N, C-alpha and C positions, 0 to 999 in steps of 0.2 A: 677313528669314528668320523663319519661324514654326516652332515645335516643340511637341510635347506627349508625355506618357507615357500609354500606354493599357494596359489589362488588368492593372494592378497590384493588389495588391503581389506576387503570386506569379509570374504569367506575363507580366511587363512587356515592352513594346516601346517604342522611342523613334522617333517619326515626325517627319520634317522636310518642310516645303514651302518651297522656295527658288527663286531666280531666277538668270538668267544670270550666270556668273562667281563666284557664291557657293560657298563651300567648306565641307565637313564632313570632319574627320579622325576616323578610327575605328580600333578594334582590328580586325585582320584576322579574317576568317571570322565577322563579326558582321552582315553584310547579310542581311536577310530578304527584302526586295522593293524594287524601284525602277523608275522610269519610264525609257524608253530614251534620254532626253535628258541623261543623266549620264555623264560621263567618269570611269572608275575607274583610278587609278594607284597602284601600290605603291611606297612610299618606304622606304629603310632608315633606322631611327632615327626621331626626331621633330624637327619644326621648332623652332628655338631651343634645341636641346640640344647644340650644338657639332658635332664631327665625327660625320657620319652613321654611319660604321662603328663607332666607339667607343661612341656612345650606344646603338646597336643591341645591341652585345655586353653592355653594362652592363644594358640593359633585360631581356635574357634572364636574366641572373643575378638580377635582381629579380623574375622570374616573369612578365615581359611578353613580347611578341613581338619578334622581330628587326626586323619591318617595321611600317609604318603604312599603312593604306588611306586614300586621298584620293578623295573624291567631289565632283566639280566640275560644276555645271550648265552645259550648253552652250547652253541657252535658258531662257526663263522658265517658270514653273509646273511645276517638277519635284518629284517625291515620292521620299523615301527612308525606309525602315523598317529599324531596327537591333534585333537581338534578342541579349541577353547569353547566355553559355553556361550560367549558373546560373539556377535557379528562385528569383527574388527581385525586389526592387524596384530601380528606377532613380531616381537623384536628381541634381539639378544643384547646382553651386557657382558662383555668380556672383563671379568673382575681383575685379572692380572694387569690389564692396561688402564681400566677405568677407576679402580679402587672400590671402596665400600659404597653400598647404596641402601637406601630405605625403600621398601616396596609398600604401597598402600594396599588396603584390603581388596582381595580378589585379583591382584595383578600377577601373582606367581602362577606359572604354568609348568615349568620343568627346569631341571639343571643337570649338567654333566661336569665331570672333573671334581677337583677338590674345592668344596664350598663350605664355608662356615655360615650357618644359618641360625641366627639368634632372634628370638622374639623379644622386642623391646617395648616397654611401657610408654605409650604415647600421651597419657594423661587425659584430662577432661577435654583439652583442646583437640586431641585426636578424635574423640567420640563426637564432639560437636561439629568438627570440620569434615566428617564422613571419611576420614582416612583410617578410622578404626581405633579402638581402645588400645590395641597393640599394633606395632609396626614390625614388619619382617626385615631384619638387617642382614644383608648378604655381603660376604667378603671372601677372599681367598684367591686361588689360581684358576678356578674353573669358569664356566659360562652359565649364566642364568637366562632363561627365556621367559618373557612376560607377555601377557595378553592385554588387549585394550578394547575399548568401544570406539569404532570408527578408526580414523587414521591417527598416527603418532607424530607429535611435534617435539623436537629437541631444542632446548634453549640453554646456551652456555652463559653463565653469569660470571662476571669478573668480580674482583675483590670489592665487597661492600655495595655491589649493584643490587638494586631492589627490583622485584617483579611480582605481580599479583596474578593469581589464577583462581578461578572459581573452584570451590572445594571439591565438587563432584568430578572434576576433570583431571585431577592430579593422579599420575600413575607411579612415578618413582623419582627419587632425587638423590644426589650425592650426599654422603654423610658429612661432608664439609659445609653443606648449606644449612643455614639457620632458618627456621620458619616460625611465623607468629600468626595466630588467629585474630583478625581485626574486622571491624565493620567496613562494608564496602563504601559507605559515605559517612559524613559526620552527622547527618540527620537520620533519625530512626524512621521518619515518615518516608524519606526518599529510598532508604534501604528496603523498607517493606513494599512500597509501591513499585519499585523497580524489579523486585523479585530476586535481588542479589543477596541481601542479608549479610552473612559472615563469609569472608574470603580468606585465603592464605596469602600472606606476604612473605616471599622468600628472599633471602639475602645471601649473595655469593661470597666466596667462589664455589663453583661446581656446575654440575649438569642437572637441569630440571627437565623431566619428561612428562608431557601431558597429552590428553587425548581429545579428539574433536567431537565426541558424543559422550553422553552420560546416562545412567539409569534415571528413570523418573523419580523425583523426590517423593517422600511419604511424610506423614505426620510425625511429630516428635515421639509419641509413644511407640508407634510402629517402628520408627527408626531405632529406638533403644532396644526393642526386641530383636530387630534384624541384626544389629551390631553384636548382640550377645549369642547369636546362633553358633 
């Protein structure tokens, strides 16, 4: 299977050229174009995530879709193009080399190869930090493709190195990284007037991936309803 990202970093699309029986799993409503020799199937939840029904429900709470779209080639030389919902870059995580990762809400676009995808409970800190009530943990031998808003920045953290990122900009991070929801400043007045409020403090070792743009923030009640979709 061959793949490439084109038209980045703003209007990125992900293109695949694959042969009979090869499979691409993707976020629903992401297909831009494809050849007719591809069979499209909708599955509840994700492969390797346990109960399809329960993994689908948890995925919804984490800001993902209830279903996954599967594109399987019925014959050789098939083409598939995926387009993310946001205007931003697309990047790959080769799990065999990089190890396990946590993806924040809305970051997952597609995957190929053997991938274990488990929905993990992020707790109240996940909901309040806009990473989602549940996080998507990915591991295995395959490759995961993520979508972002704007461009993508990779930050490698050494052992016990700290780094702070505004909550709305976090895309993915190694499962070896610890994160904590903290106030941006010691003063509530400064936190409120600066518009920063709560931020994520990450502690290495591992890789932290964040984006250069973010969705506009909404009120707390609207945020809670949005997170529960």
